[in-house]
All heavy atoms as an XYZ file, in Angstrom:
621
protein
N     -97.583    -49.092    -82.935
C     -96.343    -48.503    -83.607
C     -96.062    -49.410    -84.732
O     -95.900    -50.656    -84.681
C     -95.228    -48.567    -82.535
C     -93.957    -47.963    -83.008
S     -92.621    -48.010    -81.803
C     -93.382    -47.361    -80.379
N     -96.024    -48.871    -85.939
C     -95.800    -49.635    -87.155
C     -94.366    -49.942    -87.334
O     -93.461    -49.128    -87.047
C     -96.296    -48.800    -88.455
C     -97.767    -48.541    -88.381
C     -98.233    -48.099    -89.665
N     -98.365    -49.251    -90.602
C     -99.546    -49.762    -90.982
N    -100.677    -49.175    -90.582
N     -99.576    -50.749    -91.799
N     -94.052    -51.213    -87.746
C     -92.786    -51.634    -88.011
C     -92.698    -52.120    -89.441
O     -93.641    -52.521    -90.004
C     -92.334    -52.734    -87.071
C     -92.252    -52.472    -85.641
C     -92.023    -53.630    -84.807
C     -93.212    -54.572    -84.565
N     -94.494    -53.918    -84.129
N     -91.373    -52.068    -89.952
C     -91.276    -52.628    -91.326
C     -91.323    -54.176    -91.235
O     -91.239    -54.752    -90.116
C     -89.897    -52.184    -91.918
O     -88.887    -52.845    -91.222
C     -89.724    -50.708    -91.966
N     -91.480    -54.804    -92.400
C     -91.465    -56.229    -92.401
C     -90.261    -56.813    -91.848
O     -90.258    -57.777    -91.039
C     -91.722    -56.693    -93.861
C     -91.779    -58.137    -94.081
C     -91.865    -58.624    -95.482
C     -91.911    -60.140    -95.618
N     -92.096    -60.505    -97.017
N     -89.151    -56.260    -92.188
C     -87.782    -56.723    -91.665
C     -87.690    -56.553    -90.137
O     -87.215    -57.400    -89.493
C     -86.653    -56.097    -92.379
C     -85.317    -56.410    -91.671
C     -86.614    -56.529    -93.885
N     -88.205    -55.451    -89.684
C     -88.202    -55.198    -88.219
C     -89.088    -56.220    -87.496
O     -88.780    -56.750    -86.397
C     -88.616    -53.748    -87.861
C     -87.692    -52.771    -88.266
C     -88.202    -51.339    -88.083
O     -89.389    -51.118    -88.112
O     -87.329    -50.429    -87.955
N     -90.252    -56.441    -88.109
C     -91.174    -57.487    -87.514
C     -90.508    -58.886    -87.495
O     -90.591    -59.561    -86.540
C     -92.447    -57.505    -88.312
O     -93.109    -56.216    -88.203
C     -93.457    -58.521    -87.703
N     -89.928    -59.189    -88.560
C     -89.206    -60.534    -88.686
C     -88.024    -60.593    -87.611
O     -87.861    -61.581    -86.922
C     -88.659    -60.709    -90.136
C     -89.624    -60.972    -91.139
C     -89.115    -60.911    -92.567
O     -88.122    -60.199    -92.792
N     -89.699    -61.808    -93.401
N     -87.291    -59.508    -87.530
C     -86.210    -59.439    -86.508
C     -86.705    -59.631    -85.141
O     -86.110    -60.385    -84.353
C     -85.422    -58.053    -86.693
O     -84.947    -58.075    -88.073
C     -84.264    -58.027    -85.762
N     -87.755    -58.885    -84.860
C     -88.407    -58.999    -83.462
C     -88.874    -60.503    -83.174
O     -88.603    -60.983    -82.120
C     -89.667    -58.077    -83.382
C     -89.236    -56.684    -83.356
S     -89.040    -56.187    -81.623
C     -90.476    -55.319    -81.242
N     -89.512    -61.090    -84.135
C     -89.908    -62.428    -83.969
C     -88.802    -63.333    -83.724
O     -88.897    -64.236    -82.812
C     -90.809    -62.904    -85.151
N     -87.692    -63.244    -84.466
C     -86.587    -64.107    -84.288
C     -85.833    -63.843    -82.904
O     -85.437    -64.765    -82.269
C     -85.592    -63.884    -85.456
C     -86.161    -64.358    -86.761
C     -85.289    -63.988    -87.945
C     -86.313    -65.976    -86.835
N     -85.812    -62.610    -82.499
C     -85.206    -62.216    -81.281
C     -86.089    -62.899    -80.129
O     -85.579    -63.512    -79.220
C     -85.221    -60.740    -80.964
C     -84.107    -60.133    -81.826
C     -84.905    -60.336    -79.586
C     -84.098    -58.572    -81.832
N     -87.440    -62.842    -80.325
C     -88.376    -63.466    -79.325
C     -88.181    -64.935    -79.234
O     -88.282    -65.578    -78.145
C     -89.718    -63.004    -79.591
N     -87.773    -65.554    -80.389
C     -87.539    -66.999    -80.377
C     -86.134    -67.381    -79.930
O     -85.787    -68.566    -79.958
C     -87.722    -67.517    -81.797
C     -89.161    -67.669    -82.223
O     -90.060    -67.711    -81.270
O     -89.513    -67.818    -83.420
N     -85.329    -66.421    -79.518
C     -83.993    -66.661    -79.006
C     -82.908    -66.776    -79.956
O     -81.731    -67.213    -79.536
N     -83.112    -66.268    -81.182
C     -82.104    -66.364    -82.126
C     -80.955    -65.352    -81.820
O     -81.241    -64.217    -81.346
C     -82.589    -66.031    -83.593
C     -83.335    -67.087    -84.228
C     -84.363    -67.770    -83.574
C     -82.969    -67.444    -85.620
C     -85.074    -68.834    -84.272
C     -83.730    -68.488    -86.226
C     -84.708    -69.065    -85.584
O     -85.370    -70.081    -86.207
N     -79.694    -65.682    -82.122
C     -78.579    -64.686    -81.951
C     -78.562    -63.820    -83.161
O     -79.210    -64.080    -84.190
C     -77.270    -65.535    -81.868
O     -76.969    -66.098    -83.153
N     -77.776    -62.809    -83.114
C     -77.573    -61.880    -84.258
C     -77.126    -62.653    -85.517
O     -77.674    -62.411    -86.590
N     -76.134    -63.642    -85.403
C     -75.738    -64.337    -86.521
C     -76.752    -65.256    -87.043
O     -76.879    -65.408    -88.252
C     -74.482    -65.157    -86.126
C     -73.155    -64.337    -85.912
C     -72.083    -65.185    -85.536
C     -70.794    -64.317    -85.240
N     -69.670    -65.159    -84.929
N     -77.547    -65.817    -86.219
C     -78.679    -66.708    -86.656
C     -79.732    -65.862    -87.384
O     -80.291    -66.315    -88.381
C     -79.291    -67.432    -85.515
C     -78.368    -68.545    -84.860
C     -78.906    -69.059    -83.583
O     -79.463    -68.230    -82.802
O     -78.683    -70.213    -83.357
N     -80.023    -64.682    -86.846
C     -80.986    -63.865    -87.507
C     -80.490    -63.524    -88.898
O     -81.169    -63.487    -89.882
C     -81.311    -62.570    -86.688
C     -81.984    -62.970    -85.469
C     -82.120    -61.554    -87.474
C     -82.156    -61.855    -84.335
N     -79.128    -63.100    -88.970
C     -78.544    -62.681    -90.281
C     -78.661    -63.845    -91.242
O     -79.084    -63.612    -92.398
C     -77.095    -62.344    -90.043
N     -78.414    -65.072    -90.840
C     -78.451    -66.211    -91.758
C     -79.908    -66.470    -92.191
O     -80.167    -66.639    -93.379
C     -77.999    -67.416    -91.065
C     -76.528    -67.840    -91.507
C     -76.174    -69.188    -90.919
N     -76.441    -68.953    -89.452
C     -75.699    -69.422    -88.404
N     -74.677    -70.102    -88.661
N     -75.952    -69.119    -87.218
N     -80.894    -66.350    -91.242
C     -82.261    -66.557    -91.614
C     -82.736    -65.524    -92.561
O     -83.536    -65.819    -93.463
C     -83.111    -66.570    -90.271
O     -82.571    -67.599    -89.420
C     -84.602    -66.730    -90.570
N     -82.418    -64.272    -92.358
C     -82.940    -63.101    -93.207
C     -82.018    -62.925    -94.439
O     -82.307    -62.016    -95.233
C     -83.036    -61.881    -92.350
C     -84.014    -61.982    -91.156
C     -84.071    -60.646    -90.463
C     -85.401    -62.375    -91.784
N     -80.868    -63.606    -94.546
C     -79.993    -63.459    -95.710
C     -79.447    -62.088    -95.692
O     -79.476    -61.421    -96.791
C     -80.597    -63.949    -96.941
C     -79.518    -64.262    -97.914
O     -78.473    -64.611    -97.667
N     -79.900    -63.989    -99.220
N     -78.984    -61.539    -94.589
C     -78.331    -60.207    -94.448
C     -77.127    -60.363    -93.659
O     -76.915    -61.360    -92.993
C     -79.335    -59.146    -93.889
C     -80.567    -58.953    -94.746
C     -79.717    -59.556    -92.410
N     -76.260    -59.364    -93.517
C     -75.139    -59.370    -92.732
C     -75.367    -59.157    -91.253
O     -76.448    -58.578    -90.867
C     -74.095    -58.276    -93.243
O     -74.553    -57.044    -92.704
N     -74.566    -59.705    -90.429
C     -74.757    -59.429    -88.922
C     -74.816    -57.913    -88.694
O     -75.548    -57.588    -87.698
C     -73.568    -60.135    -88.197
C     -73.258    -61.234    -89.182
C     -73.472    -60.628    -90.518
N     -73.968    -57.164    -89.303
C     -74.003    -55.754    -89.058
C     -75.359    -55.193    -89.411
O     -75.915    -54.253    -88.741
C     -72.951    -55.004    -89.808
C     -71.566    -55.241    -89.257
C     -70.714    -54.049    -89.478
C     -69.362    -54.131    -88.894
N     -69.296    -53.466    -87.683
N     -76.034    -55.572    -90.430
C     -77.351    -55.152    -90.754
C     -78.383    -55.559    -89.720
O     -79.245    -54.684    -89.319
C     -77.867    -55.738    -92.097
O     -76.980    -55.321    -93.143
C     -79.273    -55.324    -92.488
N     -78.268    -56.770    -89.188
C     -79.091    -57.120    -88.120
C     -78.969    -56.195    -86.855
O     -79.876    -55.713    -86.233
C     -78.878    -58.601    -87.655
C     -79.609    -58.990    -86.364
C     -79.304    -59.513    -88.878
N     -77.749    -55.979    -86.494
C     -77.416    -55.068    -85.338
C     -77.970    -53.712    -85.561
O     -78.406    -53.033    -84.680
C     -75.948    -55.040    -85.020
C     -75.474    -56.406    -84.417
C     -76.304    -56.866    -83.220
O     -76.676    -56.093    -82.320
O     -76.710    -58.047    -83.274
N     -77.938    -53.204    -86.808
C     -78.488    -51.963    -87.113
C     -79.984    -51.925    -86.944
O     -80.623    -51.026    -86.320
C     -78.243    -51.584    -88.609
O     -78.872    -50.427    -88.972
N     -80.683    -52.992    -87.277
C     -82.152    -53.234    -87.183
C     -82.469    -53.200    -85.609
O     -83.414    -52.525    -85.162
C     -82.652    -54.416    -87.805
C     -82.692    -54.447    -89.301
N     -83.222    -53.361    -89.990
C     -82.213    -55.330    -90.167
C     -83.026    -53.693    -91.325
N     -82.532    -54.840    -91.420
N     -81.648    -54.016    -84.910
C     -81.819    -54.149    -83.433
C     -81.697    -52.787    -82.674
O     -82.546    -52.454    -81.929
C     -80.928    -55.188    -82.827
C     -81.018    -55.251    -81.301
C     -81.283    -56.641    -83.511
N     -80.663    -52.090    -83.130
C     -80.407    -50.797    -82.524
C     -81.563    -49.791    -82.775
O     -82.066    -49.037    -81.904
C     -79.107    -50.183    -82.947
C     -78.733    -48.941    -82.225
C     -78.666    -49.133    -80.713
O     -78.004    -49.984    -80.210
N     -79.386    -48.368    -79.938
N     -82.068    -49.759    -83.996
C     -83.209    -48.989    -84.390
C     -84.368    -49.380    -83.579
O     -85.170    -48.462    -83.070
C     -83.474    -49.086    -85.873
C     -84.501    -48.079    -86.316
C     -84.661    -47.955    -87.862
N     -84.557    -49.221    -88.554
C     -83.584    -49.475    -89.423
N     -82.532    -48.766    -89.590
N     -83.619    -50.680    -90.085
N     -84.647    -50.639    -83.389
C     -85.812    -51.118    -82.534
C     -85.563    -50.681    -81.005
O     -86.600    -50.274    -80.401
C     -85.905    -52.609    -82.667
C     -86.545    -53.078    -83.961
C     -86.303    -54.607    -84.110
C     -87.927    -52.716    -84.097
N     -84.330    -50.785    -80.533
C     -84.037    -50.265    -79.217
C     -84.448    -48.823    -79.051
O     -85.065    -48.480    -78.005
C     -82.603    -50.476    -78.852
C     -82.072    -51.906    -78.538
C     -82.906    -53.001    -78.499
C     -80.771    -52.025    -78.090
C     -82.463    -54.229    -78.145
C     -80.240    -53.286    -77.838
C     -81.178    -54.442    -77.888
N     -83.981    -48.068    -79.939
C     -84.256    -46.650    -79.981
C     -85.739    -46.365    -80.022
O     -86.335    -45.548    -79.320
C     -83.630    -45.817    -81.093
C     -82.095    -45.926    -80.966
O     -81.477    -46.325    -79.861
O     -81.356    -45.700    -81.956
N     -86.489    -47.061    -80.905
C     -87.907    -46.842    -81.125
C     -88.666    -47.239    -79.945
O     -89.578    -46.502    -79.550
C     -88.343    -47.670    -82.245
C     -89.852    -47.474    -82.528
C     -90.280    -48.226    -83.755
N     -89.830    -47.674    -84.995
C     -90.078    -48.137    -86.175
N     -90.709    -49.267    -86.313
N     -89.625    -47.488    -87.227
N     -88.334    -48.305    -79.180
C     -89.060    -48.787    -77.994
C     -88.476    -48.188    -76.675
O     -89.080    -48.444    -75.649
C     -89.115    -50.230    -77.964
C     -90.151    -50.789    -78.919
C     -89.757    -51.203    -80.281
C     -91.381    -51.068    -78.536
C     -90.653    -51.682    -81.097
C     -92.377    -51.521    -79.418
C     -92.048    -51.883    -80.702
O     -93.008    -52.422    -81.506
N     -87.352    -47.529    -76.820
C     -86.726    -46.929    -75.564
C     -86.258    -47.975    -74.571
O     -86.359    -47.860    -73.376
N     -85.654    -48.983    -75.109
C     -85.141    -50.149    -74.302
C     -83.663    -50.286    -74.610
O     -83.079    -49.726    -75.628
C     -85.858    -51.446    -74.487
C     -87.319    -51.361    -74.170
C     -85.688    -51.928    -76.033
N     -82.922    -51.035    -73.676
C     -81.485    -51.196    -73.897
C     -81.046    -52.674    -73.955
O     -79.940    -52.951    -74.043
C     -80.730    -50.518    -72.790
C     -81.086    -49.012    -72.755
C     -80.189    -48.248    -71.733
N     -79.793    -48.948    -70.619
C     -79.290    -48.352    -69.571
N     -79.149    -47.071    -69.492
N     -78.910    -49.088    -68.552
N     -82.013    -53.558    -74.006
C     -81.705    -54.945    -74.155
C     -82.707    -55.740    -74.969
O     -83.830    -55.288    -75.232
C     -81.673    -55.623    -72.663
O     -83.043    -55.740    -72.180
N     -82.342    -56.908    -75.410
C     -83.261    -57.709    -76.228
C     -84.359    -58.194    -75.364
O     -85.527    -58.243    -75.912
C     -82.483    -58.966    -76.860
C     -81.584    -58.518    -77.977
C     -80.764    -59.693    -78.439
N     -79.864    -59.255    -79.467
C     -79.777    -59.830    -80.627
N     -80.391    -60.926    -80.915
N     -78.888    -59.367    -81.567
N     -84.111    -58.485    -74.084
C     -85.229    -58.924    -73.205
C     -86.227    -57.776    -73.051
O     -87.558    -57.920    -73.116
C     -84.640    -59.303    -71.857
N     -85.716    -56.537    -72.909
C     -86.672    -55.362    -72.821
C     -87.401    -55.205    -74.075
O     -88.662    -54.783    -74.031
N     -86.771    -55.448    -75.211
C     -87.387    -55.314    -76.501
C     -88.607    -56.249    -76.580
O     -89.652    -55.897    -77.019
C     -86.410    -55.475    -77.646
C     -86.851    -55.233    -79.036
C     -87.319    -53.779    -79.237
C     -85.751    -55.527    -80.023
N     -88.322    -57.526    -76.328
C     -89.353    -58.492    -76.378
C     -90.523    -58.278    -75.415
O     -91.694    -58.387    -75.760
C     -88.816    -60.023    -76.088
C     -89.953    -61.002    -75.985
C     -87.909    -60.353    -77.174
N     -90.218    -57.746    -74.262
C     -91.288    -57.391    -73.238
C     -92.120    -56.333    -73.841
O     -93.352    -56.407    -73.673
C     -90.689    -57.011    -71.896
N     -91.518    -55.321    -74.376
C     -92.318    -54.150    -74.973
C     -93.138    -54.677    -76.159
O     -94.249    -54.273    -76.265
C     -91.382    -53.004    -75.304
C     -90.740    -52.256    -74.242
C     -91.751    -51.435    -73.409
N     -92.455    -50.527    -74.235
C     -92.108    -49.255    -74.335
N     -91.013    -48.747    -73.887
N     -92.845    -48.502    -75.182
N     -92.635    -55.460    -77.010
C     -93.296    -55.993    -78.090
C     -94.525    -56.799    -77.681
O     -95.651    -56.633    -78.224
C     -92.408    -56.871    -78.951
C     -92.986    -57.321    -80.255
C     -93.752    -56.609    -81.061
C     -92.839    -58.609    -80.843
N     -94.078    -57.422    -82.260
C     -93.538    -58.694    -82.026
C     -92.215    -59.768    -80.420
C     -93.537    -59.812    -82.881
C     -92.230    -60.918    -81.232
C     -92.968    -60.959    -82.468
N     -94.311    -57.680    -76.643
C     -95.480    -58.447    -76.127
C     -96.618    -57.617    -75.468
O     -97.719    -57.820    -75.733
C     -94.907    -59.455    -75.141
C     -93.965    -60.470    -75.704
S     -94.602    -61.361    -77.147
C     -94.980    -62.917    -76.285
N     -96.050    -56.591    -74.841
C     -97.111    -55.662    -74.195
C     -97.870    -54.906    -75.267
O     -99.073    -54.796    -75.168
C     -96.336    -54.633    -73.313
O     -95.637    -55.247    -72.317
C     -97.315    -53.683    -72.616
N     -97.158    -54.488    -76.345
C     -97.828    -53.815    -77.489
C     -98.825    -54.776    -78.191
O    -100.002    -54.364    -78.385
C     -96.759    -53.282    -78.461
C     -97.371    -52.746    -79.741
C     -96.423    -52.448    -80.776
O     -95.748    -51.395    -80.671
O     -96.172    -53.318    -81.715
N     -98.452    -56.000    -78.324
C     -99.342    -56.901    -78.968
C    -100.495    -57.202    -78.094
O    -101.666    -57.353    -78.662
C     -98.539    -58.303    -79.241
N    -100.459    -57.267    -76.822
C    -101.477    -57.475    -75.989
C    -102.484    -56.333    -76.007
O    -103.695    -56.525    -75.988
C    -101.097    -57.727    -74.560
N    -102.075    -55.135    -76.059
C    -102.855    -54.002    -76.106
C    -103.462    -53.651    -77.480
O    -104.676    -53.442    -77.628
C    -102.111    -52.687    -75.643
C    -101.961    -52.693    -74.096
C    -100.947    -53.033    -73.398
C    -103.016    -52.285    -73.180
N    -101.135    -52.881    -72.045
C    -102.478    -52.399    -71.930
C    -104.305    -51.813    -73.316
C    -103.125    -52.134    -70.768
C    -105.054    -51.572    -72.199
C    -104.418    -51.611    -70.892
N    -102.667    -53.781    -78.480
C    -103.045    -53.424    -79.865
C    -103.884    -54.461    -80.517
O    -104.919    -54.205    -81.119
C    -101.857    -52.985    -80.733
C    -102.190    -52.729    -82.171
C    -101.131    -51.814    -80.159
N    -103.412    -55.727    -80.334
C    -104.097    -56.796    -81.084
C    -104.993    -57.729    -80.169
O    -105.497    -58.655    -80.720
C    -103.037    -57.628    -81.650
C    -102.090    -56.817    -82.611
N    -102.571    -56.216    -83.815
C    -100.770    -56.483    -82.533
C    -101.514    -55.566    -84.366
N    -100.559    -55.694    -83.572
N    -105.086    -57.351    -78.901
C    -105.929    -58.116    -78.038
C    -105.366    -59.566    -77.724
O    -106.073    -60.430    -77.271
N    -104.000    -59.704    -77.806
C    -103.411    -60.959    -77.486
C    -101.977    -61.025    -77.857
O    -101.459    -60.141    -78.539
N    -101.317    -61.998    -77.281
C     -99.919    -62.202    -77.623
C     -99.738    -63.051    -78.850
O    -100.508    -64.054    -79.011
C     -99.184    -62.931    -76.451
C     -99.357    -62.149    -75.149
C     -97.720    -63.172    -76.736
C     -98.820    -60.726    -75.077
N     -98.870    -62.718    -79.811
C     -98.708    -63.476    -81.071
C     -98.496    -64.998    -80.666
O     -97.737    -65.306    -79.815
C     -97.442    -62.908    -81.655
C     -97.324    -61.581    -81.118
C     -97.876    -61.613    -79.761
N     -99.233    -65.849    -81.321
C     -99.048    -67.238    -81.058
C    -100.111    -67.886    -80.098
O    -100.183    -69.114    -80.004
N    -100.692    -67.011    -79.421
C    -101.673    -67.527    -78.351
C    -103.032    -67.049    -78.830
O    -103.242    -66.047    -79.392
C    -101.366    -66.869    -77.048
C    -100.094    -67.206    -76.410
C     -99.984    -66.587    -75.018
C     -99.969    -68.713    -76.149
N    -103.999    -67.887    -78.693
C    -105.349    -67.737    -79.222
C    -106.403    -67.240    -78.307
O    -107.390    -66.778    -78.719
C    -105.839    -69.066    -79.920
O    -105.951    -70.033    -78.899
C    -104.989    -69.540    -80.974
N    -106.178    -67.318    -77.041
C    -107.167    -66.970    -76.103
C    -107.252    -65.340    -75.861
O    -106.424    -64.689    -76.359
N    -108.316    -64.950    -75.100
C    -108.526    -63.567    -74.905
C    -107.364    -62.963    -74.050
O    -106.925    -63.678    -73.163
C    -109.829    -63.380    -74.132
N    -106.872    -61.779    -74.409
C    -105.873    -61.145    -73.725
C    -104.577    -61.965    -73.578
O    -103.892    -61.783    -72.517
C    -106.316    -60.750    -72.308
C    -107.610    -59.921    -72.308
N    -107.641    -58.672    -72.928
C    -108.917    -60.148    -72.076
C    -108.878    -58.164    -72.849
N    -109.618    -59.117    -72.414
N    -104.250    -62.818    -74.516
C    -103.040    -63.522    -74.578
C    -102.998    -64.757    -73.653
O    -101.961    -65.351    -73.523
N    -104.159    -65.063    -73.074
C    -104.189    -66.339    -72.266
C    -104.688    -67.446    -73.122
O    -105.808    -67.363    -73.729
C    -105.170    -66.061    -71.081
C    -105.253    -67.270    -70.204
C    -104.717    -64.961    -70.178
N    -103.917    -68.538    -73.223
C    -104.359    -69.701    -74.022
C    -105.671    -70.196    -73.665
O    -105.968    -70.254    -72.460
C    -103.241    -70.707    -73.881
C    -102.067    -70.060    -73.185
C    -102.725    -68.837    -72.460
N    -106.421    -70.676    -74.605
C    -107.657    -71.353    -74.346
C    -107.424    -72.683    -73.692
O    -106.427    -73.331    -73.970
C    -108.418    -71.656    -75.676
C    -108.957    -70.307    -76.384
O    -109.283    -69.421    -75.603
O    -109.064    -70.351    -77.576
N    -108.298    -73.105    -72.887
C    -108.200    -74.346    -72.191
C    -108.624    -75.484    -73.128
O    -109.416    -75.286    -73.933
C    -109.030    -74.354    -70.872
C    -108.653    -73.310    -69.856
S    -106.887    -73.473    -69.258
C    -107.074    -74.937    -68.321
N    -107.893    -76.629    -73.091
C    -108.243    -77.698    -73.965
C    -109.575    -78.351    -73.669
O    -110.077    -78.182    -72.522
C    -107.077    -78.738    -73.812
C    -106.319    -78.263    -72.639
C    -106.764    -76.926    -72.274
Protein backbone atom coordinates (compact mmCIF):
# COMPACT_ATOMS: atom_id res chain seq x y z
CA UNK A 1 0.00 0.00 0.00
CA UNK A 2 1.62 3.25 -1.13
CA UNK A 3 1.81 6.10 1.34
CA UNK A 4 2.81 9.71 0.82
CA UNK A 5 6.11 10.92 2.23
CA UNK A 6 4.29 12.72 5.05
CA UNK A 7 2.25 9.61 5.88
CA UNK A 8 5.44 7.54 6.00
CA UNK A 9 7.11 10.11 8.26
CA UNK A 10 4.02 10.23 10.48
CA UNK A 11 3.94 6.43 10.74
CA UNK A 12 7.62 6.28 11.67
CA UNK A 13 7.19 8.91 14.38
CA UNK A 14 4.12 7.13 15.77
CA UNK A 15 6.14 3.89 15.86
CA UNK A 16 8.86 5.76 17.79
CA UNK A 17 6.26 6.79 20.38
CA UNK A 18 5.89 10.47 19.46
CA UNK A 19 2.73 12.26 20.57
CA UNK A 20 0.62 14.25 18.11
CA UNK A 21 2.19 17.50 19.34
CA UNK A 22 5.71 16.08 19.00
CA UNK A 23 4.96 14.89 15.47
CA UNK A 24 3.57 18.32 14.61
CA UNK A 25 6.73 20.03 15.89
CA UNK A 26 9.00 17.57 14.08
CA UNK A 27 7.16 17.90 10.75
CA UNK A 28 6.53 21.64 11.22
CA UNK A 29 2.76 21.31 10.82
CA UNK A 30 -0.19 21.92 13.12
CA UNK A 31 -1.42 19.23 15.53
CA UNK A 32 -4.75 19.25 13.62
CA UNK A 33 -2.87 18.39 10.42
CA UNK A 34 -1.18 15.49 12.21
CA UNK A 35 -4.51 14.20 13.48
CA UNK A 36 -5.87 14.42 9.94
CA UNK A 37 -2.94 12.31 8.68
CA UNK A 38 -3.39 9.83 11.52
CA UNK A 39 -7.14 9.50 10.86
CA UNK A 40 -6.49 8.95 7.15
CA UNK A 41 -3.99 6.21 8.05
CA UNK A 42 -6.51 4.63 10.47
CA UNK A 43 -9.08 4.56 7.67
CA UNK A 44 -6.62 3.21 5.11
CA UNK A 45 -5.42 0.39 7.37
CA UNK A 46 -8.81 -0.32 8.96
CA UNK A 47 -7.58 0.23 12.52
CA UNK A 48 -8.79 2.35 15.44
CA UNK A 49 -5.63 2.91 17.47
CA UNK A 50 -2.02 3.95 17.02
CA UNK A 51 -0.91 0.55 18.33
CA UNK A 52 -3.03 -1.14 15.67
CA UNK A 53 -1.58 1.16 13.05
CA UNK A 54 2.00 0.31 14.00
CA UNK A 55 1.19 -3.41 14.08
CA UNK A 56 -0.30 -3.26 10.57
CA UNK A 57 2.65 -1.20 9.30
CA UNK A 58 5.15 -3.70 10.71
CA UNK A 59 3.22 -6.60 9.20
CA UNK A 60 3.16 -4.86 5.83
CA UNK A 61 6.88 -4.17 6.02
CA UNK A 62 7.60 -7.80 6.84
CA UNK A 63 5.57 -9.07 3.86
CA UNK A 64 6.33 -6.40 1.28
CA UNK A 65 9.93 -5.59 2.05
CA UNK A 66 11.11 -8.86 3.56
CA UNK A 67 11.82 -7.35 6.98
CA UNK A 68 10.91 -4.84 9.62
CA UNK A 69 12.32 -1.32 9.10
CA UNK A 70 15.52 -0.92 11.10
CA UNK A 71 16.26 -4.62 11.33
CA UNK A 72 18.70 -6.23 8.94
CA UNK A 73 18.07 -9.95 9.27
CA UNK A 74 15.82 -12.14 7.17
CA UNK A 75 12.11 -11.75 7.87
CA UNK A 76 12.74 -8.97 10.40
CA UNK A 77 14.87 -11.07 12.73
CA UNK A 78 18.11 -9.27 13.64
CA UNK A 79 21.35 -10.89 12.57
CA UNK A 80 23.30 -12.46 15.38
CA UNK A 81 26.55 -10.64 16.29
